N, C-alpha and C positions, 0 to 999 in steps of 0.2 A: 592646874599649875603647869609651868614649863616642865618638860621632862627633865629628869636628873642629868642625863647626858647633855642636853641642850644647855642647861645652866652651867655645867662643867666646862663646856667649850668656851662660852663667853667669859667665865671666871678666869680660865687659864690664859686667855688673851689679855684680859684686864690686868692680871697679876704681873704681867711683864712690864707694865707701865706704872710709874709712881704718881701719886696725887698731884705732884708739881706739874706733870704733863697733863694739865687739866682738861684740854679739849677732848682728846680721845678717851681719857680716863672717865670723864663725865658721861660721854656718849655710851660707853660700854656699861657703866654703872646703872644708868637709866634703863638700858636695854635688858640687862640681867634681872631687873626688878619687875619686869612685865610678866604677866601670866597669860599663857595660851597653851591649850592642851593639844595633843596629837589628834584627838577626836574632833576638835573644832575645825581642823583642816578639811574635814569631809572625805578624806581618802585613807585607806589602810596602808601601812607600810608592810612590805613583805618581810617575813622572818629572817630571810637571808641577806637583807639589805644592811650594809655597814652603817649607813646614816639614816636616822628617822627623818620623816618629812619636815618636822619642826626644825631639825638641824639645818636642812637645806635652806629653809626660809630664813633662818637667822644668818647664815653665811651670805645669802643673797643681799640681805639688808645692809651688811657691813662692807660690801664690795667697794663702794666709792671711797670709803674711809681708808682703804688699803690700796688705793690706786688701781683697782680692778675696773676697767671701763665697762665690761660686760662679761657674759658667760664665756664667750669665745676666748677672751684673754685670761680667764681664770688659771689655766694651766701654766702660764708664764709668771704667775704672781707668787708672792711670799705665802699667801694663805694656802696655796696648793701644796707646798712642802709641809705645812702643818696638818692639813686635812686633805689627804689625797683622794680625789674622786674625779671621774670624768665629767665633761660638760653635759653629757646626755642625762646625767643624774638630775641636773637642774632643769633641763628642757622638759623632762617628763613631768616635773611638778608644775611648771608654768603652762604647759599645754593641756593639762587635765581639766576638762570642763566640769568636773564634780567639786572643785575647790571653790568655796563660797568667799571670794575675795572681798565682797562688800562687808560681810559679817566680820571678817578678819580685820579689815580696816577700822570698823567701828569699835571692835573689841579693844584694839590697841590704842586707838586715838582717844577714846573715852578715859582709858587709864591714864594717859599722858595729861589730859585736861584736868583730871582729878588731882594729879600730883602737884600741879601749880596751885591748887586751892589748899591742899593739905599742908604744903610748905609755906603757906601764907605769904606768897611772893606778890600778891596783888596790891598790897599796901593800901593806900587810901585812894587808889585810882577811881576816878569818877566817870570814866568813859563807859558807855553802855555796851552790853554784849550784843554782837551782831552776827547774823548769817550773811554771807556774801556770795553772790552767784554771778559767774561770768564765763565766757567761753574763750578758747584760744586755738590757734592752728597747731596741729601736730604733723608736720610734713614727713613724708616717707619717700623712699627711692624706688621701691619695687612695685611694679604694676600687677604682680601676681599675689600680692598680699590679700588675704580674705577680707571682703567688703570694702576694699580701698576704692576711692574715687576722687574726682576733682571737686574742690570746694573753693568758694571765692573768699580770698583773704582781704579783710577790710584794712589790714595793716599794709600789706604789699600792694593792694589795689589791683590784684590780678588773680587768676585761677591757679591753684596749687594742687599737686597730688598729695592728699593729706586726709586725716580725720579731723573733725571738729570735736574738741574735748570740752564738754560742759562740766564745770567744777563748782562744788559747793564747799565753802570755807567757813570757819568759825573764828571770830575775833573776840577774845574775852576781855578786851579793854586794854590789853598790853601786847599779847602775842597772837599770831595767826596760826591756825591749824587747818590742814587740808582734810576734809571729812569724807567727801563722796564725789563721784564723777560718772559720766556716761560718755560713750563715743558715738558720734553721729556722722552721717554723710549728707550730701545735698544732691537730690535726684535731678534738679534743674528743670527747665521748661522745655528743653529739646527732647521730645519723646523718642526720637531716633537714636539719641546718644544719652541714655540715662546715666547719671553720675559722671558724665563727661567721657564715657567709654563706648566704643563700638560693640556690636554683638560678639565679635571674635575676642575682644579684650575682656569682656565680662565673663566669657566662658573660660578664659585662661586663668582667672583668679582662683586661688586655692579655696577649697571647701571641704567640710567634713560633717558627718552626722553626729548629732548630740542627742542625748536622752531628753525627751519632753519633760519639762519641769525642772531640769537640772540648772544649777547656777549659771553655767556657761550658755545654755540655750536662752535663759532669761536675759542675759546681758546682750546676746545677739539680737533679740527682739527689741531691746531698747534702741538699737541703732536705727530702726525704722520709725520710731515715734518722733513727734516734734519736740524741739528743745523746750517749748513752754510746758508740754505735758510732762516731760522728764524732770524739769525744774520743780514743778509742783509736787511730783511724786517723791523727789529727793528731800524736799522740805518736810513732807509728811513722814517720811522714814526717820529723819533727824529728830522730830518731835516724839515719835514712837520709841526711839532709842534713849529718850530721857534728856535730850539736849534742850536747854532753855535759853532764850534770847529775848532781847528787847526790840530789835529791828531787823528787817530783811533789807539789804542794800543791793540794788541792781542798777545797771545803766539803762539807757533809753531803749535798747534792743529787747529788754525783758520786762519793762514796765507795761502792764496790760491790765485790762479789767478782770481777766480770769485770776490773776495773782491778787488783785485788790479784794475780790470776792472771797478768795481762799483765806487770806490773812484776817479779814474782818469776821470770819466765822470760827476762828480758833479760840479756844477757851483759856489759853495760857497768857493772854495779855500782851501779844506782840503787835508790832506795827510795820508797815511798809514805808520805805523811804527810797525813792528812785528818781532818776533823771527821766523827764518826759520830753516828747518831741513837740516842737512848735508847729504842729501839723493841723490836720483837718478834724481831729477829734473835737466834739462839741460838748461843753459843760453847761449845766444850768446855773446861771449867775444873774442875780437881780431880775429873775423872772424870764430871762431870755436864754436861748441855747446859743452860746458863743464859742468860738475857737480861742485858743490861748492868746493869739495875736489880738483878737478883738477885746479880750478881757483886760490885757495890759493897756490897751488904748483907753479903755474906760477908766481904769485906775489912774492913768496919767492925767486924763481930763479932770478927774476928781481930786487931783493934787495929792495923791496918796503914795507918791514915790518918796523914798527916804534914802539916806546915805549912811552906810556903816563905816565909821572911822577905823574900827578894829579890823575889818576885812577889806577896806578900801574898794568898795563897790556900791552901786546903786541897787535898791531892791524894793519890792512891794509884795504883798501877799493877799490871798483871797480864799474864802471858804466857798466851795462849789459843790454841785451834785453831779455825779456820774452814774447814770442808770440806777438811781435809787440809793447810791452809796455816797455819803458825805466825805469829802477829802479836802485837803488844803494844798493850794498851789503857791510856791515861792518863786517869784521872778527876780532875776539878778543879771547885772552886766557890769563890766569893769570900767567902762567909760561912757560918757553921754552918747557917743556915736557908735558904741559897740552893739553887738547882737545880744538879744535877750536869751537867756537860758531859763529853763523852768524845772524846779524840783516838785515832786508830788509826794504827799504823805497822808497816811490814814490817821495820824495823830493830830487832832485839831488843836491841841494845847501847845504844840511845838512852835517856838519862834524861829525867825530866820537864821540868826547866828548859831543857835543850837543845831538846826537842821544842817547848816553848812559844815560845822565841825564834825557832826556824826557822819555825814556823807563822805567826808574826806577819808574815813576809815576804809572805804571801799578800795582805796589805792593799794592796800596791803595784799590784795589778791593779784594785782599786777606785779608786785614785787615777788610774790610766790612763783608766778609764771617765769619771770626772768631768772631768778636764782635757781629754780629747779631745772630749767633747761641748761643753764650755764654750768652748774656744779654737779648736778645729779643725773644729767642725761635724760631728762624727761622727754618723751617723744622720740628718742633715738632708736628704740627697739625696731628692728627690721624683720622680725619673725613673720612668716606667712600666716601663722595661726592667730586668729582673733583672740583666743583665750590667752595667749602669751602677751598680746597687746594690753589686755585688761590687767594681767598679772604684773607686768613690768611697771605700768602706771601706778598701780596700787602700792607696790614696793617703794616707788619713788616718793609717794605721799608719806609713807611711814618714815622713810629716811628724813624727809623734810621736817616732820613733826618731832622726831628725835632731836634734830639739831635746834629746832625752835625752843624746846624745853631746856636743852643743855645750855644754850646761849643765855636763857633766862636765869639759870642757876649760877652763871659765871659773869665775868665783867667784860666780855667781848662786845665791841661796838656794833658789829654786823655779823650776819650769818656767814657771809663770804669769808670774813677774817677767821672765823672759827673753823670753817671747812678747810681752809688752807693750812691751819695749824694741825688739824687732825691728820692730814696727809703728811705733813712735815715730820710729825712724831712717829708715824707708822713706817716711814722709810728706814728707821733705825732697825726694824726687824730684819731687813735684808742684810744690813751691815753686820748685825750681831750673828746672823746665821753663819757668815764666813768666819767671823772672829771666834765663834764657839768651836768650830772644827779645828782652827789653828791652835787654840788653847788645849784642846783634848789631845792633839798630836804631840805638843810640847810636853804636857804633863805625863804622857805615856812614856816618852823618852827619859824624862827626869826620874820617874818612879823606877825605871829599869836600872838607871845608874846608881841610885841610892838603895836599891834592893828593897823597895816597899810596894805594897799593893796600890795600884792606880786609884781605885775607889776610895781607899783610906786616905790617900794624899789629898784627893779632891774634897773629901768631907771636911778635913781639917782646914783647908783653905777657905771653904765656903762659910764655916762657922765664924770666921773673923772678918770677912770681907763682903760688904753689901753688894758690890759690883758683881762678884761671883755668884751671889745668891740670885741676883737678877738673871744672870746667864743660865743658872740652873732652872729657873722658872721657864725660860725660853726652851730649854731642852724638854721639859715636860709638855710644853705647848706643841713641839714638833711630834711628840709621841702620842698626842691626844687622839689622833685618828685611829 
């Protein structure tokens, strides 16, 4: 369970807000209901520490909701006046290679997913459950960051100083949850400048020793694996953690035979649905080994092209064999002169319109990338320590999942709207802090004039005034540390 002190911290912050201030109130209510023990953080808190490690994690999670951009800005925030601790307190937690961030992410994310089921907010939704895999650029500014290098951005179409973040998400038919990730680099073809760096630049990067077998060391080793290997391992972990899904959705960069083979050997009844390339891969079709282009030419000659009025596109489909595995190819284009695109699925019973609608769910991970970078600062961490890079990305995922569930329990139209409302509501803390001090000074002078004890006067006022009761809650918040 959450440590009592941790629960108290969140409860005292939550008590300051009313249920009508639904954005931040809902976020804090959900957060306070999650269970995570100090032991599960993998490190021991020293007996002379003012805050337990679980407290530090909880405070870091709520940073963006209280307009705290990062740890460096914590001291100038309202939260600092409520829970006074230095920035090094947080840095020590984020830089510790013994913290199992992947386990923490799964522990909290699975609880959030279960909450949506328990509260029966799925309704009669008929969309399938999907795992979604994609990567994104996480640009950095410091060349001395541990393991940093240059990667090619397919969005910017140029080389960037960045990590490649490979993310695994889960869509339950209505909401998206960020589940897992790994950070990667690109060594490149130039052996004289691996990762786009000269020998001198490589040596100037930060480095530190980690215990063999520690969570931090394992995450560092992931950096050197291929994204295909990491993708399959993340799906394997998700299944082992009890996550069940109907489809794995990927774009053409991740659709490969290794993933087809992996999915087809799972016993949980899942399928792959991914965009494939109109490339040189040959499939067995009508007794011949043909490329995608040759297959669609055959289908066109056989007059098997159709038009979907619902989706306003031309399409055709064929069951083929790829290295002994039967798969289904869906060809589509938006106009007669347009280019063909091809979807690949291991579900032979799927029709084109179903496949199109299911694959459109993959866009939710692109929304996650955009919103997390825009509102939660994903990828903005500039710490030289690779463990801190892992920690900050994990915390960002937890924050997004909290907002995702909170949005689902309220009537906000978008996550961005909800995030803006949480910040607008928490600004009141700063204003009330000043107001509280002014009221205390005035009441002290008044009590002296009428010759009554200040505490007695305040107690009588609070018993009849809800506004003063709220201010009293804030006073308790300030003293919680």
